[in-house]
C-alpha positions, -999 to +999 in steps of 0.1 A: +177+114+135+142+126+143+123+137+112+089+137+127+084+174+119+100+175+084+083+176+051+086+138+047+068+130+079+035+112+075+025+118+112+025+156+111+016+174+079+019+146+053+030+157+018+003+164-007+011+134-028+011+109+001-021+124+013-037+118-021-028+082-018-043+079+017-075+095+005-077+070-023-078+042+002-105+059+022-126+063-011-127+025-014-138+021+022-164+049+018-179+034-013-190+003+007-198+019+041-212+053+036-249+057+041-251+094+033-273+106+005-254+132-015-287+148-025-297+153+011-262+166+019-266+192-009-299+203+006-284+206+040-255+227+026-280+251+010-299+255+043-267+261+062-254+286+036-287+306+039-282+308+076-246+319+072-256+346+046-282+359+070-257+360+098-232+379+077-258+404+066-265+411+103-228+414+108-226+385+132-191+370+137-188+334+126-158+316+142-151+280+152-159+275+188-161+237+191-193+221+204-223+244+209-229+230+243-199+233+265-215+209+291-223+182+265-207+148+266-175+144+246-181+135+210-177+099+198-144+097+179-156+069+157-186+089+146-164+119+139-141+098+118-170+083+099-183+118+091-148+128+079-148+100+054-181+111+042-169+147+038-136+137+022-144+149-013-159+183-002-141+215-009-127+238+018-156+262+012-182+234+018-164+223+049-165+258+062-202+260+056-207+228+077-183+237+105-196+273+110-233+265+104-252+286+129-286+271+122-282+236+137-287+220+103-256+200+109-249+181+142-219+188+164-203+155+151-206+167+115-193+202+123-163+188+142-156+164+113-158+192+088-135+214+109-109+186+112-111+178+074-107+214+066-074+215+085-062+183+068-065+201+035-049+232+049-020+213+063-014+197+029-011+233+015+013+242+043+034+211+038+037+219+001+049+254+009+074+240+034+088+216+008+092+244-018+109+267+007+133+240+020+150+239-014+169+270-005+203+260+007+205+289+032+182+284+063+175+322+064+165+322+027+142+292+034+125+310+063+120+341+043+106+321+014+081+303+037+070+335+054+062+351+020+043+320+009+024+319+042+015+356+040+000+350+005-018+320+018-035+338+047-043+367+025-063+344+002-086+333+031-123+342+029-143+355+058-153+320+067-118+307+063-106+332+089-132+319+112-116+284+110-082+294+124-069+309+156-052+342+161-019+324+164-022+305+131+006+323+112+030+324+142+025+287+149+032+278+113+064+299+112+076+283+145+070+248+133+088+255+100+119+269+119+119+238+141+117+216+110+147+233+095+167+226+127+156+190+130+162+181+094+198+193+095+194+220+069+219+242+088+246+216+080+260+215+045+282+185+049+277+155+027+277+131+057+248+149+073+228+149+041+234+112+036+224+104+072+193+126+068+181+109+036+189+075+050+166+084+079+140+095+053+142+061+037+138+043+070+108+065+079+090+059+045+098+022+039+101+008+075+078+033+093+109+046+112+120+012+126+147-004+104+148-042+108+178-065+103+185-078+068+168-111+062+181-138+039+161-153+011+184-183+007+161-206+027+132-197+003+096-196+014+102-211+049+075-207+075+093-177+090+100-160+057+067-164+040+049-139+063+077-113+061+076-081+042+097-079+010+113-047+024+130-068+052+150-087+026+166-055+011+204-057+016+224-030+032+236-020-003+200-018-015+190+004+014+219+028+009+210+030-028+174+037-020+184+065+004+202+082-025+170+079-045+151+097-018+176+125-020+173+127-057+135+125-056+133+153-031+154+176-051+134+169-083+098+169-068+094+131-075+066+113-056+082+090-030+057+063-039+077+055-070+107+046-049+086+026-025+072+005-053+107-001-068+119-011-033+090-036-031+100-052-064+136-054-054+128-067-020+106-094-035+135-104-058+157-107-027+131-126-008+130-153-034+168-158-033+175-133-060+148-147-081+161-183-081+130-196-065+105-181-090+095-202-120+089-187-154+051-184-160+056-189-197+072-223-192+039-242-190+006-228-177-027-238-193-063-227-190-092-251-183-096-258-220-060-268-226-047-236-243-012-227-232-010-193-216+016-167-222+021-134-204+038-104-219+044-067-211+021-040-224+033-022-255+042+008-235+063-011-209+079-033-236+091-002-255+105+012-222+123-021-215+137-024-250+151+012-246+166+003-212+182-030-223+197-015-255+212+015-237+247+017-222+234+029-189+227-005-174+263-015-173+273+016-154+242+017-131+243+011-094+211-010-096+216-047-094+218-059-130+205-093-120+173-077-106+169-056-138+173-087-159+147-106-137+121-079-136+123-072-173+117-109-183+079-112-190+075-146-175+090-134-142+083-097-139+051-090-159+027-105-133+047-097-101+059-061-106+042-033-088+065-005-098+069+016-129+093+005-157+096+041-168+108+051-133+131+021-133+147+032-165+150+068-152+168+056-120+191+033-140+201+063-161+204+087-131+226+063-112+247+057-143+253+094-147+238+096-182+212+118-197+177+106-188+152+094-215+122+106-195+120+139-176+117+138-138+086+160-142+066+129-153+070+114-118+058+144-098+025+127-089+023+089-086+001+072-111-008+036-103-024+009-125-061+014-133-064-023-141-046-055-150-046-044-186-020-017-177+002-043-159+004-072-184-011-089-214-023-125-212-028-146-243-037-182-251-024-205-278-046-216-306-034-252-302-050-272-274-030-294-252-051-326-247-048-341-213-055-378-208-087-386-191-083-398-155-099-429-141-115-410-113-125-374-108-134-358-075-152-326-068-162-312-034-154-345-018-175-365-042-157-389-065-169-407-096-153-432-120-149-418-156-158-437-187-121-445-192-120-457-156-149-481-161-132-495-192-101-501-171-122-519-145-119-493-118-146-493-091-151-473-060-158-490-026-192-481-011-192-457+018-188-472+052-202-460+084-168-461+100-133-456+089-124-492+096-110-512+067-133-539+052-118-569+069-133-604+073-137-606+111-147-643+109-112-656+101-091-670+129-062-648+119-083-617+126-094-631+160-059-637+170-048-603+157-071-579+176-090-583+208-107-556+228-116-569+263-108-565+299-078-581+317-096-608+338-070-606+365-066-568+369-100-558+354-081-530+336-093-521+301-071-533+273-081-515+241-059-534+217-037-564+223-016-573+194-007-610+192+016-630+171+004-660+152+025-690+160 
């Protein structure tokens, strides 16, 4: 099923939530690559706004027309992309000021970048309206709902906003929405078509639209397995269960990222042969001073886990109980998990058909970890495990005999210029063992001739 035009597509009109995650990634990149001075940008915005105000006073029409010079060379796409990263945090009003600047304060590259970024934000708003309208079971009701929302959206446009869109903006948006309804199978009310649709949504979100075969983790971290994504180890039952989660999430406005994180934890469990290949961290890890380390869950996560384990939902849930047991063991799951324990509990209860402890509203926008302190708690024992002193210690290729080693009579051989062993080459046994000469009859080189002593 082709879902490239639906509300779940990341290629055309990504959802608001997924777009926020993408922008977060760009923020990290921008912090290390951007050379723009924000104070200078503010000054340029003021100059451009003055020119726009002057143009409006003189009743000049301001509308996007692309590059000022039609004969100029095509703009460098990399420069436009870089400018978009720099404009990522600007509002739509600020982007309009840059894109429609009549004074030349901003370059064509900057104006094009602002125009594209404005439409990214606008597409996010349209995608949100589509998602809300698609909740109507009847396609005609969905179309009517979207048209009303679109009309209110366009009516809210300022003079400059109207200069950023074409005359066919509303008609194109309506046409795309109708096509999305057709392609997503909204016209069909059968359970089979719904299941197929959300399975396709799962494949699109987790596997980027290309579902791989199920890999086995029985062989452990083999050379071929170690580089594979955890998602590839999800069983067919796992994938069907996740498809059901996507259907539930869509109906309850849950950010799909929560499902993707849970799928990653489950896939990692499968990749390590259902957790059998993972050792418990709390069974013997020490710091450099000899204190034994212990990892535990945060107080918030531990409370959620206690509630989950003590409930009756787990026994009736469709989630693998072995996985839940593994991921809720601190020595196994505290360091490795990337998902939310609250969402895990929520889905255990949903799949068990019992009342949920946490409302689905809490998962409307994905909230990741701000730091390791939100993922786990690491502590060290007061007692010190004393390790016996070795005879020799080596660091960066340099080895030294310790005091204990000297007491034990350990010495290090002096460095040799070659890697040859320190042999006594004067003995007859060595002469008869190795010779490096030429064959006097054939004059061919004989590098080594191994002889046997009689």
